[in-house]
N, C-alpha and C positions, 0 to 999 in steps of 0.2 A: 343339781340333783341327778348326777350321772349314775349309770348303772354300776352297782358294786357286787362283785362275786365274793362271797365270804371264803376265806381260806384258813380261818382259825376260829377259836371260841371267843376271841376278844372282840369288844365292840369296835365297829368301824367308825371312822370320822363322820360326823353328821353333815351330809351335803344336801339335806332336804330343805325345802322352803318353809318348813314348819318345825317346831321343836319337839323332838321325841326324847330329849335328855333333861327334861325339867326336874328340879329337885324334889317335886312331889307329884302325885297323881292328880289329874284334872279333877276327879271326883272329890278329892280331899280339899283342893283349893276352892272349889265351888261351894262345898258344904260349909266351909269356914266363913263365907260371906254372910253379912247380915241381910235381913229381908229388904232393907232400904237399898243396900248396895246391889243386890241381885235384881231387884225391880228396876233400878236405874240402868243396869246392864242390858236387861231385856228390852226396855224402851229404846235405849240408844242403838242397840243392834238392829231392831226392826225399823227404826226411824232412818237409819243409814242405808240399809240394804233394800228397803222397800220404798225409799223416798220417791223414785221416779214413777213407780206404779201408783202410789198414793196420789201423787200430783196429777197424773193423767186420768185416773179413775177412782176418786175417793169413795164413791158409792160401792164399787166392786170390792175394795179392800175392807170397807166397813162390813160388808156381807161376809167376806172371808174371815175377818176377826170374830164375827158373831159365831160362825161355825166352829172356830178354834176354841171359843169360850165355852162351848157346850160340854166338853169333857177333856180330861187329861190326854186321852189318846188322840182326839181331834187336834188338840194343841200340838202334840208331838208331830203329827203328820204334817202340819202346816208350818213347822219351825225348824226345818232341816238346817237353815242358815245359822240358827242359834247353836245347834249341835256341833257344827264344824268350827264355829268360833270358840266354843268350849274346848274342843279337842286339839286346836292348833298348838297349844302348849300343854304337853302331857308327858308322863313318864311311861314310855313304851319300849321295854327292853327288847322286844322281838324285832321291831323295825330298827331300833338302834344297833342291834347286833348285825343285821343284814338289811342295808338300805334298799336292796332290790325288792324286799317284801313290802316296801312302801311305794312301789311303782307297779302295782297290779291293777288290771281293769276291775273296778268295783261298781256296784249298783248305785250307791250313793244315797238311796232312800229306802233301805231294806228294812221295812217294818212288817209286822205280822199279817197285814192285809194285802201286801203286794205279791201275793202268790195266787196262782189259779191255773186253769187249763187253756190250752190252745191247740189247734190242729196244724201240725207242721206241713211242710211242702210235700212230704211223702204220704200224707193222709193219716198219720198216726197221732192220736190224742196224747198230749204230754201234760204232766203237772210240773210247773216250773215257776220261776220268778217272772214277774211281768213289770211293765212300766219302767223304762230305762231313761226317763226324762232327766234324772240327776246323775246319770252314769258319767264316770270319769276315771282317771288313774290316781290311785292313792293307796294307803295302807290297808291290807286285808283285814286288819283288826278293826278298822272303822266300820265295815259292814257287819262284822260279828257283834260289835258293841251296840250298833244302832238297832239291830234286830233283837238282840237279847233284852235290851231295855224295853222294847215294845212288847215282847212276850210277857215281861213282868207286868206291864200295864194291863194287858188282856187278862192275865190270871188274877191279878188283884181285883179287877172289876167283877170277876166271877166269884169272889169271896174265898179264894184259896189262902191258906195260911202262908206265912213267910217260909216255913220249912218245906211246904209243898212246892211253892214257887221256886225255891232254891233247887230242889230236886229236878224240877222240869228244866231249869236252865242248865244244870249239869248234863242232863240227857242230851240236850241240843248240842252243846259244845263237844261232848264225847262223840256224838254221831258225825259232827263236822270233821273232827280229827280222823276218825276211822275212815271216812270217805276220802279225805286227802291222802292218807297213807295207802289206801287201796289204789288210787290213781298213780302213786309212785311205782307200783308194781304191775299195773294192768292198763290196757287201752282205755282212753277216756272220751274220745271224740264222738263215739256213738252211744254214750251213756244217756239214758233218758228214764224218767219215772213215768211209766205207762200202766195200762190195765194189766199187763203181764207181770209186773213186779211190785205192785202196791196192794194195800189191804185197807180195811176199815174205812174211815171217813174220806181218805184220799181216793181210794178206789170208787167209793160211792159218788164222789164229786165228778170223777172221770166218766162214770156211767151216766150220771145226770146230764153231763155235756154231750154224751154220745147220742142220747135220745132226742136232743134238741132238733127242731126242724128248721132248715134254712128258709123254707117258704113261710112258715109261721113268723120267723124273725123278720123277713121282708114285710109281711103284712102288718107288723107292729109299727113300722116306720113309713110305709107307703100305702097308697090306694090305687085302684084301677080307674082311669078316666080315658074315655075314647079308645078302649082296648089297649092301653099301655099304662105302665106304672109311672107314678110321680110321688114326690114326698108329701106327706101330710103336713100342712102348715098349722102353727099354733102360736101362742104368746111368745114362746122361746125359739120357735123355728120359723124363719121369715124368708121371703124372697130376697134376691140380690138385684140391684139395679144393673143397667146395661154396661156401664163403665166398669163396675166391680166384676161383673161376669166376664168381661174381656180380659181383665187382669187375672182372674182365676183360671181362665182357659190357657193363658200363656204360662202361668205357674204350673198347671197340670202337664203341659208339654215338657217343661223342664223336669218335672218329676219322673216322667216316663224314661228319660235318659239315665236315671239313676238305678233302674231295675236291671239286674243281670239278664242277658238274653235267654238263658235257660229257664227263667221264671216268667217270661212274657207269654201272652196268649195270642196265638196267630189269628188274624182276621178270618172270619168264617168264609169259606168258599174260595179263598185265594191260595194258589199253589206257589206263588212267587216268594213266600216267606215274609211278605209285608206284615207289619204289626200295627194294631190299632186298638184303642180303648174308646168306644163311642159313649159320650156323655148324654144321658137322657134328661137329667134335671140337676140343679144345684140350689142349695139353701144355706143360709147362715144360721148358726146354732149357738146360743149362749151357754157357757159351760157351768155346770152345777158343782164342780169339784172344789175341794178346799184350796189346793195350790193353784188352781187355774180359774178361780172364781172371777167372773166379770170378763174373761177373755172370750173372744168370738172365734169359733172354729167353723169350718165349712164342710158340708156333706155333698158327695157326688154320687149320683145314681148311674151305674155303668151297665151297659147291656152285656148279658152273659154270652155263653157259647152258642146259643141258638135263638131263634125268634120267639120261642116260648118264654114266658115271663118268670118262670120259677128259677132261672139261673142268673138273674140280675144280681149285681154286687153293689154294696154301699161302701164307699171309701170316706175317710175323714181327712181333712187337712187342718192341722192346728198349729198355732205359733209355738215354736220351740223356745223353751226358756233356758236361761243361763244356769249352769249347775252351781249349786251352793259350794261345792268343793273347789271350784275354780278360783274362788276368792282366797283360798288357803294354799292350794297346790299351784305353784307357778314354775313353768318350764318353757323355754322358747320352742322346743319341738312340739310340745302339746298345744301351745298357743297357735301354732301354724296348723296342726291337724284339726283342732277343735274350734277354729275361728267361725265356722258355721255350725250353730247349735243343732240344726236338723241333721247334718252329717254326723256330728258328735253322737247324737242319740242313736242313729242308725249304726254307726261303728260299734258302739257299746253293745247294742243288741246282737249284731253279727258276732262280736267277740265272745259274748257270754252265752249264746244259744248255739247248740251244736247243729240245729236245723232251724232256719229262720222262716218267718211267714213269707209267702210269695209276693205279697202286695207291698211290702215294706220299702219305703223310699223317702226322699226329702226333696224340697224345692225352696224357692224364694218368692214370696208374694210382695211385689214392690221391693222394699228393703227388709222385709220381715222374714227371717229363716223359719221354715215350717217342716213339720214331720207329716208323712202320709202313710196310712195303713188302712186295712179293711176293718169294718165293724162285723165281727164274726158271730154267727149263731152259737158256735161251739166253745166260745170263751166264757168260762164260768169261774168267778172269783171265789176264793176260799172264804166261807161265811162262818165266822167264829161264834155267832149266836147259836149255831147248831152243834157246837163242840163244848159240852158242859161237864162231862164226867172226867175225873182225874186221869184215868187210864187212857181215855180218848185223846186228851191233851198231850200226854206223854208220847203216844203213837204219832200224832200229827207233827210234833216238833222234831221227831226223828227224821221225818221226810223233809222238813225244813232244813235240817242240818245237811242232809245229802244234797239238796238242791243248791244250798249256799256254797258248799264245797265244789259242786259242779261248775257254777258260773265263774268261780275263781280259777279253777284249774284248766278249763278248756280255753281260756283267754290268754294264749301265749303264742310262741312262734310256730306251734303245731296247727294253729287255727287256719283253716282254709276258707272260711267264710269271710268274704269282703264285698262291699258294694262294687258296682260296675266300674266306677271311675277311681277307685282306690286300689292300687296294686298290692299294697301290704299294710299291715298295722305298724304302729311306731315301735319297731323292734329295737331301735337304738335306746329306748327307754325301758320297755317292759322286759321282764326276765324271760329267759329261753324256756324254762320249764317251771311253771308256777308252783306245781305241787312239790317239787324239790326245794324251791325257794322258801315256801311256807314251812316245810319240814325242817330245813336248815335254820330258819329263824327261831323256831321253837326249840330246836337243838335237844330233843329228848326230854325237855322239861314239861311233859304233858300235864302233870298234876298242877304245876305252878301256873301254866297257861289257863287251864280250866278254872283254877281258883281266881285268877286275875279277871277273867271274863265274867264269871258269875258275880264276883264282888262288884264289878262295874254295873252289871244289870240290876243288882239289888239296890245299890246306892243311887244310881242315876234314875231308876224308876221312881224311887222316893223323891228325888230332886224334881222330876218332871211334875209330879203331883203338887209339889210346892210351887214350882214355876207357873203352873196353870193357875193356881189361886192368885199369885201375884199379878199375872197377866190379866186375869179376869177383873181384879180390882182396878188396875191401871186403865183398862179399856172402858169399864163402865163409868169411871170418873174422868173420862176424856183427856187422858194424859199422853195420847199418841198424837204428835203434830200432824195436822192436815186432815184428821178425822173428826 
């Protein structure tokens, strides 16, 4: 899967570890399967890739599957591994034309709810993509397709007609292309969606994040005892024993080594430049998420910049999961870079965000790779329940198109964001200028590209609704081994 620079309009030899030269599109192959064939494929895929997790914690996976059974969108969120098994054999003329377009940093789980606000290290509120747990290197089309199918699911659940949904998907892809082409002519590294250049629901979301209180956020998770903060305990938030606490403290020290010096906080009152993060309290927390159901994460209460309690900070340390894309994209350089899934997640965040959070880092707890970051008051997820009008949806997906183009185009050799112990990104694999790579892969066939992406979104959205029903019947009839 070596980097290929296109020099003509002809298709390049396929050197990828997945097939982009299939005789038919993946959506047509899948649609031709009977319900019995498709149900067996879903059961076999989950049984294979979730086998270890089911064996270790069947109750957690039973809870995860119940959440996935609740709706087609929940099913889609929890089944990224199925999506990539579907797309590993596909007819993708854009990546076939230019293999470098198949070697781009991609989000990996780009669905309509993985967007929201965050406060960057410069104190600016951004609307952006979030949750890089599935981040990897792969075809830019996979992100576009995964997101566009999820938008279909959202719009269908709101009762929009097929014609309206198709229009919304066209707007998204058009805006994505427009932003990619803009980056071909203009600087991209400082591009951000902020209060200054957004409107409507997205600007409202940023303003809602702006008025959030850090102290109120702390008060929702902690209490004051003996004139100091400590975490509130509950059924899902528990103490850690002494042995585990020692292991967590060692893991925390390893985490500190991954933070760039310019993002660290100097110890109060010291002029020597010594750095420290004083831990006040640690608790274990069971995860409610669909993809992370049953996993235990840990919360650290950190003393702030002063002795007053309003500056304290809460960090989380959670197990880093293997990316579903890694089962399909195989490359020795990537295997070396991404052998620690906490580092992989951090690398992807650094690559795809022009300005990264100051607390972001990674560590190892025993033998478990972990991701560490802050629980921020000003992080506000995009809530689709509040986006109901057709014109509002159209406006929102325009911003999703811009944000998607941004994460693809900033993640190349111009990227200066890297964790402390990584001197550079895998430039031997990723293209030099992603925006030009994507432009060359599309090769002026904008209408064809838009039509292909929209067709995928419409057909695969329908397929997900079918898959959800098949999964639901298989689950309630106990057809998944180990559950």
